[in-house]
N, C-alpha and C positions, 0 to 999 in steps of 0.2 A: 439715506442721505441725499440731499438735493444737489443737482448739478450746479456748478459755480455760475454758469450762464443764467440759470433760473433765478438764483439769489441776486445777482447783479441787476437783472432786468427788473425785478421787483423793487430793489432799492432805487433805481433810476425812475421808475414809475411813480413812486411816492414822492420823489424829489422834483418831479416835473412841475412846471408852473401851471397855474390855473388860468386858462384863456377866457373862460366864461365865468366872470365873477358872480353872475346870477345863480350859479350852481352851488355857491357857498351857503352854508347854513349857520345861523347864530350858534355860538358856542364852539365852532370848529377852531382848532389851533392852527395858526398860519404864521408865515414870515413874509415881510414886505421887503422886496429887493429892488435895487436900482444899480445898474452897471456891476452886477454880481456881488454887490455889497449888501448885507442885511441892514436895513434901516430900522426895522422894528419887528417885534414878535409879540404875539398875544392871541386873544380870542376874538373872533368876529362878533361884533355886537349887532350889526345890521348891514345889509347891502341894498342899495337903491333898486327900484323896479327896473330901471334901465340897465343895471349891472355895471354902471360906470363909476359908482361911488361906494366906498367901503368905510365903515366905522370900525375901529379896532380898539379893544380894551387891552392896553399893554400889560405884559407880564409883571413889570415892576410897578412901584407906586407912582402912577402918573395918570393924567386925565385921558379920556377917550381921544383917539387921533382919527383924523379924516384923511383918506387917500383917494386921489382921482386917477382913473386909468389914463386920462389924457396927459398926466404928468410923466408918463413913461415908466411907472413903477410896475413891478410884477408881483404876483402873489403865489406863494408855494405852501402847500399843506405841510405841517410839521408833525 
């Protein structure tokens, strides 16, 4: 049985925000957050070479969404 601290630290690590958007790969499931509110969730379609722009295919029936790092949004793997 794992110690509670180990389980909690793994849970927090997976919930940590991604600071380098360039490390995201197409097909990864992520959530987009702003002020601790989830704005969108889905799969990464593409990330710009600069790592400042992310295209997201939403989980629901909707069109691809564009997010800019400069807008103050955060990305979290889900």
